[in-house]
N, CA, C and O atoms as CSV, one atom per row, in Angstrom:
chain,resi,resn,atom,element,x,y,z
A,1,MET,N,N,130.990,34.430,100.016
A,1,MET,CA,C,129.698,33.793,98.984
A,1,MET,C,C,129.227,34.349,97.830
A,1,MET,O,O,129.075,35.563,97.691
A,2,PHE,N,N,128.939,33.365,96.822
A,2,PHE,CA,C,128.756,34.081,95.346
A,2,PHE,C,C,126.966,33.674,95.105
A,2,PHE,O,O,126.167,32.856,95.561
A,3,ARG,N,N,126.964,34.712,94.182
A,3,ARG,CA,C,125.683,34.554,93.638
A,3,ARG,C,C,125.514,34.452,92.554
A,3,ARG,O,O,126.334,35.115,91.919
A,4,VAL,N,N,124.744,33.864,91.884
A,4,VAL,CA,C,124.382,33.536,90.308
A,4,VAL,C,C,122.777,33.884,89.771
A,4,VAL,O,O,121.735,33.228,89.799
A,5,TYR,N,N,123.276,35.850,89.055
A,5,TYR,CA,C,122.413,35.990,89.065
A,5,TYR,C,C,121.498,35.167,87.433
A,5,TYR,O,O,122.172,34.683,86.524
A,6,SER,N,N,120.185,35.181,87.409
A,6,SER,CA,C,119.335,33.761,86.736
A,6,SER,C,C,118.462,35.062,85.509
A,6,SER,O,O,118.824,36.237,85.455
A,7,GLY,N,N,117.580,34.609,84.850
A,7,GLY,CA,C,116.578,35.588,83.835
A,7,GLY,C,C,116.040,34.115,82.847
A,7,GLY,O,O,116.385,32.951,83.047
A,8,PRO,N,N,115.218,34.574,81.893
A,8,PRO,CA,C,114.929,33.875,81.171
A,8,PRO,C,C,115.353,33.219,79.612
A,8,PRO,O,O,116.574,33.305,79.482
A,9,PRO,N,N,114.923,32.809,78.819
A,9,PRO,CA,C,116.146,32.917,77.261
A,9,PRO,C,C,115.744,34.470,77.322
A,9,PRO,O,O,114.948,35.305,77.753
A,10,GLY,N,N,117.031,34.196,76.475
A,10,GLY,CA,C,116.782,35.369,75.135
A,10,GLY,C,C,117.301,37.182,76.120
A,10,GLY,O,O,117.072,38.280,75.612
A,11,ALA,N,N,118.148,36.949,77.855
A,11,ALA,CA,C,117.901,38.250,78.564
A,11,ALA,C,C,118.420,39.020,78.531
A,11,ALA,O,O,117.563,39.897,78.415
A,12,GLU,N,N,119.574,39.607,78.548
A,12,GLU,CA,C,120.539,39.632,78.142
A,12,GLU,C,C,121.394,40.719,79.334
A,12,GLU,O,O,121.026,40.860,80.500
A,13,THR,N,N,122.048,41.094,78.988
A,13,THR,CA,C,122.641,41.539,80.451
A,13,THR,C,C,122.345,42.947,81.217
A,13,THR,O,O,121.704,43.981,81.026
A,14,LEU,N,N,123.411,42.219,82.443
A,14,LEU,CA,C,121.700,42.293,83.946
A,14,LEU,C,C,123.024,43.728,84.307
A,14,LEU,O,O,124.254,43.722,84.361
A,15,HIS,N,N,122.061,44.715,84.470
A,15,HIS,CA,C,122.259,45.950,84.639
A,15,HIS,C,C,122.229,46.490,87.149
A,15,HIS,O,O,121.265,45.955,87.695
A,16,PRO,N,N,122.801,47.017,87.765
A,16,PRO,CA,C,122.975,46.233,89.065
A,16,PRO,C,C,121.722,46.861,89.505
A,16,PRO,O,O,121.390,46.523,90.642
A,17,ALA,N,N,120.648,47.989,88.692
A,17,ALA,CA,C,119.740,48.680,88.671
A,17,ALA,C,C,118.895,47.615,89.399
A,17,ALA,O,O,118.075,47.745,90.308
A,18,GLU,N,N,119.496,46.115,88.491
A,18,GLU,CA,C,118.263,45.669,88.290
A,18,GLU,C,C,118.881,44.604,88.365
A,18,GLU,O,O,119.199,43.927,87.387
A,19,LYS,N,N,119.197,44.252,89.886
A,19,LYS,CA,C,120.185,43.569,90.314
A,19,LYS,C,C,118.456,43.030,91.446
A,19,LYS,O,O,117.864,41.975,91.216
A,20,ARG,N,N,118.181,43.629,92.111
A,20,ARG,CA,C,117.019,43.462,92.380
A,20,ARG,C,C,116.073,42.809,91.652
A,20,ARG,O,O,115.898,41.809,92.347
A,21,GLN,N,N,115.473,42.724,90.881
A,21,GLN,CA,C,114.793,42.362,89.756
A,21,GLN,C,C,114.551,40.585,89.892
A,21,GLN,O,O,113.555,39.861,89.862
A,22,HIS,N,N,115.901,40.375,90.039
A,22,HIS,CA,C,116.383,39.388,89.320
A,22,HIS,C,C,116.415,37.811,90.076
A,22,HIS,O,O,116.677,38.033,91.258
A,23,LEU,N,N,116.262,36.396,89.874
A,23,LEU,CA,C,116.400,35.340,90.125
A,23,LEU,C,C,117.698,35.570,91.135
A,23,LEU,O,O,118.367,36.531,90.755
A,24,TYR,N,N,118.270,34.865,92.440
A,24,TYR,CA,C,119.702,34.541,92.308
A,24,TYR,C,C,119.617,33.662,93.363
A,24,TYR,O,O,118.690,33.492,94.155
A,25,LYS,N,N,121.372,32.782,93.234
A,25,LYS,CA,C,121.176,31.617,94.277
A,25,LYS,C,C,122.770,31.567,94.759
A,25,LYS,O,O,123.787,31.778,94.098
A,26,GLU,N,N,122.571,31.142,96.427
A,26,GLU,CA,C,124.748,32.477,95.965
A,26,GLU,C,C,125.099,29.864,96.549
A,26,GLU,O,O,124.688,28.706,96.614
A,27,PHE,N,N,126.224,30.965,96.737
A,27,PHE,CA,C,126.590,29.105,97.509
A,27,PHE,C,C,128.742,29.684,97.434
A,27,PHE,O,O,129.346,30.161,96.473
A,28,THR,N,N,129.304,29.333,98.919
A,28,THR,CA,C,130.059,29.702,99.401
A,28,THR,C,C,131.686,28.649,98.650
A,28,THR,O,O,132.808,28.610,99.156
A,29,GLY,N,N,130.996,27.629,96.782
A,29,GLY,CA,C,132.064,27.921,96.688
A,29,GLY,C,C,132.593,28.485,94.726
A,29,GLY,O,O,132.243,27.919,93.690
A,30,LEU,N,N,133.226,29.363,94.826
A,30,LEU,CA,C,133.314,29.149,92.657
A,30,LEU,C,C,133.055,28.143,92.182
A,30,LEU,O,O,132.073,28.314,91.459
A,31,ASP,N,N,133.530,26.673,92.159
A,31,ASP,CA,C,133.456,26.054,91.076
A,31,ASP,C,C,131.965,25.356,91.575
A,31,ASP,O,O,131.686,24.284,91.038
A,32,ASP,N,N,131.389,25.689,92.171
A,32,ASP,CA,C,129.477,25.593,93.325
A,32,ASP,C,C,128.760,26.074,91.980
A,32,ASP,O,O,128.071,25.331,91.281
A,33,ALA,N,N,129.119,27.936,91.614
A,33,ALA,CA,C,128.459,28.656,92.075
A,33,ALA,C,C,128.365,28.160,89.979
A,33,ALA,O,O,127.457,27.666,89.311
A,34,ILE,N,N,129.788,28.625,89.615
A,34,ILE,CA,C,129.645,27.610,88.474
A,34,ILE,C,C,128.911,26.812,87.461
A,34,ILE,O,O,128.408,27.069,86.367
A,35,GLY,N,N,129.087,25.144,88.630
A,35,GLY,CA,C,128.010,25.379,88.636
A,35,GLY,C,C,126.636,24.844,87.641
A,35,GLY,O,O,126.311,24.180,86.657
A,36,TRP,N,N,126.073,25.848,88.935
A,36,TRP,CA,C,124.645,25.768,88.840
A,36,TRP,C,C,124.274,26.778,87.400
A,36,TRP,O,O,123.165,26.907,86.881
A,37,ALA,N,N,125.793,27.530,86.896
A,37,ALA,CA,C,125.719,28.254,85.744
A,37,ALA,C,C,125.540,27.301,84.623
A,37,ALA,O,O,125.232,27.678,83.493
A,38,TYR,N,N,125.738,26.046,84.951
A,38,TYR,CA,C,125.882,25.262,83.677
A,38,TYR,C,C,124.231,24.972,84.101
A,38,TYR,O,O,123.314,25.511,83.482
A,39,HIS,N,N,124.039,24.161,85.098
A,39,HIS,CA,C,122.435,23.799,85.397
A,39,HIS,C,C,121.602,24.760,84.193
A,39,HIS,O,O,121.030,24.329,83.192
A,40,LEU,N,N,121.750,26.372,84.694
A,40,LEU,CA,C,121.174,26.788,83.843
A,40,LEU,C,C,120.825,27.277,82.564
A,40,LEU,O,O,119.946,27.594,81.762
A,41,ARG,N,N,122.211,27.137,82.881
A,41,ARG,CA,C,122.297,26.737,80.907
A,41,ARG,C,C,121.604,25.658,79.835
A,41,ARG,O,O,121.393,25.879,78.642
A,42,GLU,N,N,121.275,24.297,80.656
A,42,GLU,CA,C,120.170,23.203,80.712
A,42,GLU,C,C,119.357,23.095,80.505
A,42,GLU,O,O,118.911,22.010,80.133
A,43,THR,N,N,118.847,23.880,80.589
A,43,THR,CA,C,117.296,23.768,81.320
A,43,THR,C,C,116.946,25.126,80.527
A,43,THR,O,O,116.015,24.726,79.827
A,44,GLY,N,N,117.090,26.256,80.261
A,44,GLY,CA,C,116.423,27.090,79.363
A,44,GLY,C,C,116.829,28.590,79.677
A,44,GLY,O,O,116.635,29.561,78.946
A,45,ARG,N,N,117.517,28.564,81.093
A,45,ARG,CA,C,117.266,29.916,81.579
A,45,ARG,C,C,118.986,30.315,81.445
A,45,ARG,O,O,119.775,29.438,81.094
A,46,VAL,N,N,119.353,31.411,81.693
A,46,VAL,CA,C,120.266,31.691,80.975
A,46,VAL,C,C,121.025,33.042,82.614
A,46,VAL,O,O,120.606,34.091,83.103
A,47,PRO,N,N,121.984,32.339,82.811
A,47,PRO,CA,C,123.058,32.670,83.778
A,47,PRO,C,C,123.479,34.317,83.753
A,47,PRO,O,O,124.628,34.538,83.371
A,48,LEU,N,N,122.821,35.247,84.049
A,48,LEU,CA,C,123.112,36.805,83.532
A,48,LEU,C,C,124.837,36.969,84.451
A,48,LEU,O,O,125.948,37.077,83.933
A,49,LEU,N,N,124.564,36.941,85.540
A,49,LEU,CA,C,125.982,37.038,86.225
A,49,LEU,C,C,126.755,36.620,87.593
A,49,LEU,O,O,126.050,36.092,88.453
A,50,LEU,N,N,127.263,36.688,87.698
A,50,LEU,CA,C,128.124,35.743,89.097
A,50,LEU,C,C,128.844,36.540,89.591
A,50,LEU,O,O,129.726,37.232,89.082
A,51,GLU,N,N,128.282,36.423,91.192
A,51,GLU,CA,C,129.586,37.995,91.606
A,51,GLU,C,C,130.117,36.825,93.369
A,51,GLU,O,O,129.487,35.975,93.998
A,52,GLY,N,N,131.355,37.352,93.521
A,52,GLY,CA,C,131.449,37.573,94.990
A,52,GLY,C,C,131.857,38.295,95.003
A,52,GLY,O,O,132.370,39.143,94.273
A,53,ASP,N,N,131.494,37.814,96.916
A,53,ASP,CA,C,132.141,38.683,97.667
A,53,ASP,C,C,133.393,39.233,98.130
A,53,ASP,O,O,133.616,40.165,98.902
A,54,ASP,N,N,134.540,38.083,97.184
A,54,ASP,CA,C,136.047,38.590,97.167
A,54,ASP,C,C,136.075,39.351,95.687
A,54,ASP,O,O,137.082,39.156,95.005
A,55,GLY,N,N,135.059,40.183,95.166
A,55,GLY,CA,C,134.787,40.772,94.147
A,55,GLY,C,C,135.074,40.024,92.459
A,55,GLY,O,O,135.203,40.595,91.377
A,56,ILE,N,N,135.093,38.923,92.714
A,56,ILE,CA,C,134.866,38.473,91.660
A,56,ILE,C,C,133.692,39.017,90.492
A,56,ILE,O,O,132.833,38.292,90.996
A,57,ARG,N,N,133.218,39.441,89.774
A,57,ARG,CA,C,131.934,39.952,88.704
A,57,ARG,C,C,131.946,38.944,87.189
A,57,ARG,O,O,131.884,39.749,86.260
A,58,LEU,N,N,131.973,38.257,86.926
A,58,LEU,CA,C,131.774,37.946,85.924
A,58,LEU,C,C,129.829,37.990,85.080
A,58,LEU,O,O,128.765,37.488,85.442
A,59,ASP,N,N,130.242,38.880,83.851
A,59,ASP,CA,C,129.034,39.139,83.594
A,59,ASP,C,C,127.986,37.669,82.366
A,59,ASP,O,O,127.781,36.462,82.493
A,60,LYS,N,N,127.746,38.350,81.678
A,60,LYS,CA,C,126.316,36.813,80.925
A,60,LYS,C,C,128.236,36.445,79.858
A,60,LYS,O,O,128.891,35.616,80.491
A,61,LYS,N,N,129.016,36.962,78.479
A,61,LYS,CA,C,130.103,36.924,78.221
A,61,LYS,C,C,130.139,37.030,78.930
A,61,LYS,O,O,129.160,37.476,79.527
A,62,ASP,N,N,131.172,36.761,79.501
A,62,ASP,CA,C,132.989,36.818,80.649
A,62,ASP,C,C,132.117,34.774,81.570
A,62,ASP,O,O,132.929,34.002,82.080
A,63,LEU,N,N,130.523,34.377,81.547
A,63,LEU,CA,C,130.198,33.016,82.298
A,63,LEU,C,C,129.943,32.312,81.221
A,63,LEU,O,O,129.293,31.326,81.569
A,64,ALA,N,N,130.195,32.322,79.652
A,64,ALA,CA,C,129.975,31.965,79.037
A,64,ALA,C,C,131.510,31.609,78.064
A,64,ALA,O,O,131.710,30.638,77.334
A,65,LYS,N,N,132.300,32.594,78.325
A,65,LYS,CA,C,133.596,32.456,77.841
A,65,LYS,C,C,133.961,31.076,78.905
A,65,LYS,O,O,134.531,30.161,78.310
A,66,THR,N,N,133.761,30.896,80.019
A,66,THR,CA,C,134.207,30.496,81.375
A,66,THR,C,C,133.565,28.845,81.431
A,66,THR,O,O,134.175,27.785,81.575
A,67,MET,N,N,132.301,29.072,81.280
A,67,MET,CA,C,131.887,27.647,80.966
A,67,MET,C,C,132.694,27.196,79.280
A,67,MET,O,O,133.216,26.101,79.072
A,68,HIS,N,N,132.667,27.563,78.947
A,68,HIS,CA,C,133.561,27.216,77.323
A,68,HIS,C,C,134.068,26.361,77.911
A,68,HIS,O,O,133.646,25.272,78.302
A,69,HIS,N,N,134.977,26.834,77.985
A,69,HIS,CA,C,136.973,27.107,78.502
A,69,HIS,C,C,136.822,25.722,79.655
A,69,HIS,O,O,137.579,24.759,79.532
A,70,ARG,N,N,135.343,25.786,81.194
A,70,ARG,CA,C,135.630,24.597,81.948
A,70,ARG,C,C,134.913,23.407,81.293
A,70,ARG,O,O,134.748,22.299,81.803
A,71,GLY,N,N,134.476,23.857,79.964
A,71,GLY,CA,C,133.496,22.400,79.025
A,71,GLY,C,C,134.319,21.524,78.715
A,71,GLY,O,O,134.390,20.310,78.909
A,72,SER,N,N,135.193,22.575,78.004
A,72,SER,CA,C,136.204,22.015,77.008
A,72,SER,C,C,137.589,21.134,78.121
A,72,SER,O,O,138.188,20.118,77.770
A,73,GLU,N,N,137.764,21.742,79.203
A,73,GLU,CA,C,138.640,21.641,79.989
A,73,GLU,C,C,138.278,19.100,80.579
A,73,GLU,O,O,138.991,18.097,80.572
A,74,GLN,N,N,136.852,19.415,80.919
A,74,GLN,CA,C,136.571,18.563,80.972
A,74,GLN,C,C,136.429,17.786,79.677
A,74,GLN,O,O,136.107,18.739,78.969
A,75,VAL,N,N,136.432,17.270,79.269
A,75,VAL,CA,C,135.818,16.818,77.613
A,75,VAL,C,C,137.038,15.721,77.667
A,75,VAL,O,O,136.932,14.496,77.613
A,76,LYS,N,N,138.681,16.818,77.838
A,76,LYS,CA,C,140.123,16.840,77.338
A,76,LYS,C,C,140.082,15.253,79.202
A,76,LYS,O,O,139.957,14.080,79.551
A,77,GLN,N,N,140.175,15.826,79.365
A,77,GLN,CA,C,140.112,14.663,81.027
A,77,GLN,C,C,139.212,13.339,81.116
A,77,GLN,O,O,139.512,12.291,81.687
A,78,ARG,N,N,138.188,13.599,80.506
A,78,ARG,CA,C,137.600,12.448,79.952
A,78,ARG,C,C,138.442,11.257,79.270
A,78,ARG,O,O,138.795,10.088,79.427
A,79,ALA,N,N,138.552,12.816,78.046
A,79,ALA,CA,C,138.977,11.384,76.933
A,79,ALA,C,C,141.209,10.413,77.672
A,79,ALA,O,O,141.791,9.567,76.994
A,80,HIS,N,N,141.660,10.862,78.767
A,80,HIS,CA,C,142.505,10.453,78.480
A,80,HIS,C,C,142.070,9.583,80.090
A,80,HIS,O,O,142.810,8.708,80.538
């Protein structure tokens, strides 16, 4: 399972002790979790942390890099 924690606009990094205070949504697949992070960003919320039971942990900065990279890949695929 993967969990994506979110916060309001302007929210910064999520510390482990604060996880209980933030909303999250669970997914069975990593692609679905990253898709939700895109959705959060598009609706004005902030994806703060993506955690997986398999040990994956992407903080706010790592998520931004991942979404940027995947977005660039999708643009390239559409151009072909």
